[in-house]
N, C-alpha and C positions, 0 to 999 in steps of 0.2 A: 757561662756566668751572664745573669740580667743586666746589663748596662742601660744608659740614660743619657741622651746625647743633648743638652739643653739646644731650642733654636732659637731663643733671644734670652734675653738678659733675666726677664720678669714672668715669662710663660709659656710653655710648652716644651717636650722633648721627645725625641725620638727614640725607640726601644727597641735594643737587640739582644740577641742571646734566648729568646723565647719561640716555641713553634706552639702558635694557637689550635692547629690542629688537634695536640694531644693533650690529654688532661694535666692539670697543673699541681703540682705538689703545695702542700701547706707553706712552704718555705717561700716558692713560687710568687704565692700569692698574696701573701704578707709584705715583699719586696717589691710587686708590683703596687701595692696600695700605698705604701711608701711614696714611691716615686709619684704617682697620682697625686697625694694630696700635696708633696713638695710643686710639682711643677706645673698642678691645675689640669692640665691637657695632655694626652700621651696618644704618641702617632706609634703605630705598628705598620712596619711596611711590607709586601710581598708575601701576606698572609691571605692564602686563597682557601679561606674556608666555606663552609656550607653554612646554613641555616642553623643544623642541630649544634655545630661546634661553635655559633656565634652565640647560641643562647646558652650551650655550658660555661663560656666562659663568663659572659655574664654573669651567671648565677654563683658566681664565685664571690662577687662583689656587694650584691644586694639581692632583694626578691624583686620579681618581673612586674613590672608597673606595665597593665595590657594598655594598647593604645586607645585614649579616650574616645576618638570618633571613628573608629575602624568599627565597619557595622558588623564582620565577621571576627569575630573575637578568639577564634580557635588558636591562634596562635599570638605570641607576644611579636613576632615580627611585624614592624609596620613598614611596608614598602614604599620610598619616595622616587615616585616614578614621573618626571616631567621635560617636558621642552618648552613650554611659556610659564618661567616662574614669576616675573615680575608681578609684584603687588600678592602673592600668595600669603605672606606675612613674615616666611623666615628672611626675607632683604630687609628687615628691620632687627635692630640688635636686640635681644630678648635672653631671658634664661627662659627655660622649657616649664608651660603650664604651672604658671606663678597663681595662675586661679583656684588652683584645687586647693583642698581643706590641709591636705600635705603636698607638697609640689615633689615630684620624682628628684631624688638625688643624684642621679647621673646619665648618661645615656652613652652608647656605643654604636656609632654609625659606621659602615661600612661599604666600601664603594664597588658597587659590582660593573658598572658601564659608564663611559664618560661621552660629553661632546667633544669633538677636535681641536676646543681651546676652550677655557672659561670652566665656572662652576666651583671657583675655590670657596674655602669658608674662612674665616676670621673667628679667633677667638680671642675676648679681653679680660684680664685678670681684674675682677672688681673689690677685691682687696685692695689694690694698687690705687684704684680710683677713690675709694674712701680716704688711705693713708694720706693722698696727694690734696686732699681739700685744706684748707685753713682750719686751724684748732677752733675758733667759733662758730664755723660752717658744721664741724665734726660735733660738736656738742648739739648745735640746733638740731641737726639730723639725728643723733643717741634719742632725742625725746619726742622723734615723729612718727607716726604710721601714716599707711595710704592704703588708698584704694585699689584692688585689682577686680577687675571685671572682662571677662572673655566677649563683651558684645561687639567691642570695634573687630576684633580679629574675625568673628565670626561673620560679621556684615561684607568684610573685604572677600571672605571665602565663598559666600553667596553669590557676591557680583562676578566672582571668577566661573562662575557655573556650578559650585559643588551644592550636592543635595542635602543640606540641614536645614533642620525645624528650628529656628532661632530661638522662639519663644519655648520649645521643650529643653533647648540646650540652658537655657536662663535661667528654667527653673532648676534645673539638675549644679548648675554652677553660679549660683548667687553670688553677688558684688562681697569680694573679702576682703577683711582689715590686717593688715601686717606691717610689721615694724619695717621702715626706710633703712634702719640697718638692721642686717641679718651677722649673726654669732656664730660661727662655723661649730657644729658639734663635736667634729673630731680635734680642729684644731686652736680653736679658742679666738679665733683671729676675726675681726667684724669686715664686713664687706656691703659694699653700698646695694640696696636691693630694690631699686626701681627698674622699668623697661618701656620700652614705647611700645609695645606690643599690648601689654594690658594694664597698666599703672596710669588712673584716671585722675587722682587729686590725692593732695596732702591733707588729712584729715584735720589737725589742727589751725591750718592757714586759712584766710581770707581767700575768696576766687582772683584777687588782684597778686596777692602774696604767692598763690600758685601758679599765676601767670610767668610771674618771674624765677621761682625756684625749680618750679618741677621741670621744665623745658633745660634749664641748666645742669640738673644733675641727670638726667639723660643725657644729655649730649657730653658731660665729661667723660663717660665711657667711654666715647670716641676717640680719644687721645691715641694716635699712633704707638705710644711708649708704651702703654698697655696692653698691645696686640702681639698676635702672633697669625699668621696667615697660612693656612695648608693648602699646596696645590695637591691637590688628588691625584691618585692613582689605581686602576682597579688592581685589589688585592689588599688595599690601604684600609686601615681603621683607625676612627680616631675615637679616644674615650676620656669622657671631660666630665667636672665635677661642676653641678648644675648650682652648686653653694656658692661657688669661688669665683665663676665665670658667667659671662654673656657670649652670645655667637652670632653670627650674621653671615647667610648663605647668600654670596653673589650671583646676581641674576643677569646677567654677562651671556646666555648662548639663546641659542634656538634649538640646537639638538635634543635629541633624548638623553637623559641623566638619567641612573636609577641608584639608589641606595637603600641598603636594608639598615634597619634602627632597633636597636633592642634598649627600653627605656628601665631603669632600677628604680627601688626606692629602698630606704636606709634600711638596715637591718635595726632592731630595737635600739640594741645597744649603741647605735649611730645616729638615732633620732634628735634632732633640735629638744633643748631642754626650755 
């Protein structure tokens, strides 16, 4: 029987009673999806699966989103292989690829190799980030939209030695305007939807108003009571909902850390309306 053990009160649960090496029944898929929507991020321990099993598990929950910047797009597996992660972009609170016309629904990240210490990942509940704002600020945010732009994160990647054509990327993903408050397509709950990686301004506000409110909203998501911290082990897989969470990869290591990720889009019936 599949069981979910909450790790904190507001976000995160460890899953037991399932072997990801084997195909899942429809009942198991629905039970995992129910737990995922409730807990926002699920942690599967001691799942020593290969890439094919990783992909098969992901396909139960959404269509495959091929890595945006991976030059060889023959596989949906995105390998994160780092020894010097500081400033790479993961060490800022973010939702994945909010600059895309339809951001990915979720990601499934698997630990393959770890440094001797460090390399944790934190996840934050963005429902709670919205719900703990005062009612007047909630009402203001309900009316606002924000610009999401890939430029700043790409400049960081290029400065770290990655071979990207900034002009080509900007042409492919121009700045996009989206609501500051996102309504989750499956739960109907509201979540704060701005992040430090790509949100550049609040459209309806003046520059001075932006200087006050946008940093506050971004910083508000960092409150510890909204968070869970995952201490990885080889064989751990984390499955998070990109619509109701943000995450932060702690860049506190200088030894090799190798992770495999599959990102998924929503099935048509689960798209935002």
